[in-house]
N, C-alpha and C positions, 0 to 999 in steps of 0.2 A: 541413541539406544542406551536404556539404562542396564548397565551390567550388574548382575547380582554377585555379591562378594561371598565367597565360601571358602572354607579351608579343609583340605583332606589330611586326617591323621590318623594314627594307628594307636590303639588302647588296648592294654591287656584285658581279658575277660573279667579278671578279678576286679579291676578298677571300675570297669564299666558297670559290673552287676552291683558293686557297693554303691555307686552312685545312684542306681535305679532304686535300690533298697533304701536309700536315705531319701528318697522322695524327690531327687534332684531332677528327675525325667518324668514327663507327663506320658503315661502309656496310653491312655484311653481317650485321646483329644476327640471332639466331636465329628471330625471328617473320617475318623477311622471307621473300618468294619468291626463288627463283633468278632470275638474269637471263635474262630471256626475249625482250627487245626484239630484233627483227631490224634489219638495216640500213635497211630503209624507214621503221621506227619512229624510229631515231636521227636519219635524214636530216630527217625531217618535224619533229622537235622542235628541232633546230638551226636550221632554216630559220625556225621561229617566232622564235628569238632574233635572227637576223640580220635579219629583218624589223622587229624592234623591238615585235613583239606580246606581249602579256603570257600567262604561264601560271600554273596554279594554285600556291597556297602549298606552300612545303616545311616539313614538320612536323619538329622536332628536339626531343629531350628535352635539358634543360640539363646533366645529368650531376652528378657529384660533384666538388667542389673537391678536388684534390691540394695540401694546404697546404705540402708540402715543395717540390714542383716549381712551385707557383703557377699551376697551370693546370687546366683542366677538359677532359674528353673527352666531348663530346656524341655523341648517337646519332640518326642520321637515322631517323625513324619512317615518314615517307611523303615519297618523292622519290629513293629509291635509283636507279631506272632513269634518270631525268632527269639525276641527277648522273653516272652512268656514261657516259651519252651525251656529255656535256660533256667529260669525261676523255678519252674515245675520240676525240673530234673534235680535240682539242687534241694529242693524241699522233699525228695524222694517219693514224688507222686506218680512216677512210672519207671520202668527198668529199661535199660538197653543192653541187649545180648545177654539178658537174664541177670544183669546187675544194676542194683540201685546205686545212687551216688554214694551213699554211705558205705557200700560194699567195694568201691574202687580203692585200689592200693594207694599209699601216699604219693607214690611217682606219679600214678594216673591221675590223681587230684592235682598234683602240682603241674603237670603238663596241661591239663584242662584249664586251670586259672591262668596260666601262662599264654594261653592261646591269644593271639593278635587279632583284634577286630578292626575293620576299616571303617572309619567314620567320616562322613561328610557333613561338615558343620556349616549351616547356613547362616549367614550374618542377617537374621531376620528375628524380630519380635514375634512371639507365639501367636498373636491375634492379627498379624500381617496377612491380608488376603492372599498374598503370593504363597503363603505356607500350604493353603489348601489347594492352590492351582497346582503346585509342584506335585503334592500327593496325587491329585487327578492325572497328571501327565505320566507320572511313574507308572500309575496302574491302568492307563487307558488301553493299552494294549495286552493287558493281563488277562489270561482266562480264569485267573483264580477269583477275580471279582466278578459277582453277579450283575446284571443290569441294575437291578434295584439298589445294590450296594453302591454303585457309580452314581445313580441318580440321587441317592440319599445325601451323598457328599456334594455333588454338583449343586443341588437345589436346597441346601441345608436351611436357608432363610425363606424359602417359599411358603407363603401362607397355607396354600393347598397342601403341601407336604407336612407342614407343621400340624395341621388338623388331623390329618392321617396317623401322624405319630401319636397325637393326643388319644385318638380312637383305639390305638394299639397298646397305649400305656408304655410307650417306648421314649417318652420325654419326661423329665423331671421338672415340674412346674412349681414346686414348692421349695426347691433347694436354694439356701442362701449361706454361703460360706463366710465365716467371720474369723479374722486371723487374730493374733494375740493382742493387738493393740485395738481390737473391736471394729476395725474396718472391714468392708466386703471386698472379697477378691474372686477371681475366677479360676477354676481348675481346668477350663476348656473342655470340659465333657460335653458342653452345649455351645454352639456357634456364638461367639460374643456379639455377633451383628443381629441376632434375633431381637426384634424390638421388644421393649418392656410391655407395650401395649398388649401383645400376644399372651404373655404370661397373666396379665391382668384379666384379660377376657377367659383364658382357659380355666382359670380358678373359679370362675362363676358357673361353669358348665357341669351338668350332671352326666357322668359317661361311665359309671361304674359297671352298669349291666351289659354295655357293649363291650367293655374292656374284658369283663369276665367271660363272656361269649367268644370273643375273637381270639382269646388266649387259651381256649379250651384245648387240652391235650388230645382230645378225640380228633381234632380237626389237623393240629400241627404237631410235628415232632419237636424235640428240643432243637434239632439241628435246622429245622424249617424256620424256627424263631430266630436263631442265631444268624442265618443267611437272610433275614428280613423278608422271608417268603410271605408272612402275614401282612407285611406293609404293603407290598405290591398287590395282595389280595383286596386290601382296604382301599387303595387308591382306585382300583377297577370298580369296587363297589360304588365309590363316591362319584366317579366319572359316569357310571351307568345311570345312577339316581338323577344326575344333573342333565345328561345328554341322550339317554336311551342306550340301546345296544350296539355294540362295535366289536370288531375282531381283535382277540388277544389283549394287548395293552395299548393299542393305537391312541385312543381318546385320552388316556392317562397322561402319555407324554405330552400331548398338546396342552392339557389342563395345567400341568406343572408350570408352563411357560406363561399360559394366559392369565392364571389365577395367581401369578408369583407375589404380587403385592396386594391385590384387594381380592379377597374371596367374599362377597357381598352375602352368599347364601350359606355361609357357615353355621349360623344360628339355626336355620331352618334344618340344614341336613343333620347336624349333631342331635337336635331334638328328635328328629324323626327315627334316626337310627337307634337312639336310646330306647325310644317307645318300642321300636320292632324288637329289640333284644329283650326287653322285659316281656313281651309276649313268648318269645321263644323259650326263655328261661322258666316260664310259668308252666310249660307242658312238659310231659315226659315223652321225648322223641326217641324212635328207634334210631340205632347207630347210622343207619342209612343215611339219615339227614344231616350227619356230621362229616359226610364226605365233602371234600372241598367244593366240587361242582354243585352238589345239592345244597349246601348252606349258602354259597353264593346267590343261588337262584331263589331260595326260601327268603333271604333277607330282602332281596330286591322286590320280590313279589309283594311282601308284607309292607314294605316301606312306601311302595307306589300305589297302593290299592286303598280304598276307602273301606275302613274296617268297621264302620258303624253297623251294628246289628249281628257282628261276628260272636258266635257262642263258642268260647275258648275250648270247652270240652269236645264239641263237635268237631272243631279244628284238628284238635288232638287225635281224635278217632280217625277222621279222614286221612290224616297225614300218615299215621301208623298202618292203617289198612293199605294204603298204596305202596307203603314201604315193603310190605309182605310180598306184593305182586304188581311191581310196576309194569306198564306195558312195554312192548319191545321197542318201540319209538324212543320212549323216554330213556330205557336203559341204554340204548346205543349212544343217546346224546349225552349221557352221564358218564360214559366210559370211553369215548373216541371222540377226538377233536373238540374237547369240552369247552375250549375258550374261543371256538369260532362263533360269530354273530348268529348263525343258523341254528346251532345247537343250543346256545343260550336263550334265543327266543322260543324253541320247542319246550325247553325245561320249563321257561316262565309261564308260557300259556296253560301248560298242564297244571302247575301249582295254582294259577289264578282261578282255575275251574275248581279245584279242592278248596280253596278259600270261599268262593262264592257259594259252594255247596255247604257252607258251615254257618249260613246266617239263620 
């Protein structure tokens, strides 16, 4: 059995946060979730520190030694939200018990900075696959991580997931970081194991229209996007396009595994989704169509139907007239059990009828 070497140590909050602010720690590595703590979570956590109560250990990977700069850049494996809360409080971005950080007394600030944080320092380089594995194991039983957040970490190099992230505009396909000596380096915001061929392919694709559509604030709240709800939605759109209808997320889970390495239909799918988004963005739709269930069904109906002979103005009229007075069956299928196969099919058939009447 290969035992993992790690060290448990205590560090003052002052020293820890100084290291963070000096960019000695990577806060937002690729396997991390987006920042989703609300002010109430931040306040509760900072109050824990101000009261002198303990909180769970922060896990970091030791990182690689840069022998030229005589320094290491460590990666925060578990503790991102807590670290961010400390930074925001110090920057006076929220108050605790009606007091901002700059309103604390000198003694209160002193006690705050002297607070001891327990660190577990893993003797691993930041790109070691064990780092991601440890993050997943720490969070596997956590209710705070959603299903899609766990999947996004577990399948970070899956070609199927990467295409979904491209469609969501949640992956930077152009970023190249250059150090002082002109060499490229990684800040681990993307999985270093993502093949270069994916970035090359992604840079050839036109996806602006679909990205604009799927990030529409009428569809998703800021919290939805932080929790990757739109990413799960796109995975389900992709799976439905490829395999037809299914209950909830069932087929998407299988596709992540089956299309992990080779997603042969990615060009066809991306091109079709971009074409569909261009049609939707051309017409002025009632807000009815920007509800999650309705936009899902509209995208699939347009993407899977022969659109030859469609008069866009007639399509706009038919969709908006239907939005004013949808039939009872559709209304029920768009408000209850919306992710069941039966309801998805019912909505689909109704929209197909509207499309066919627009020729």
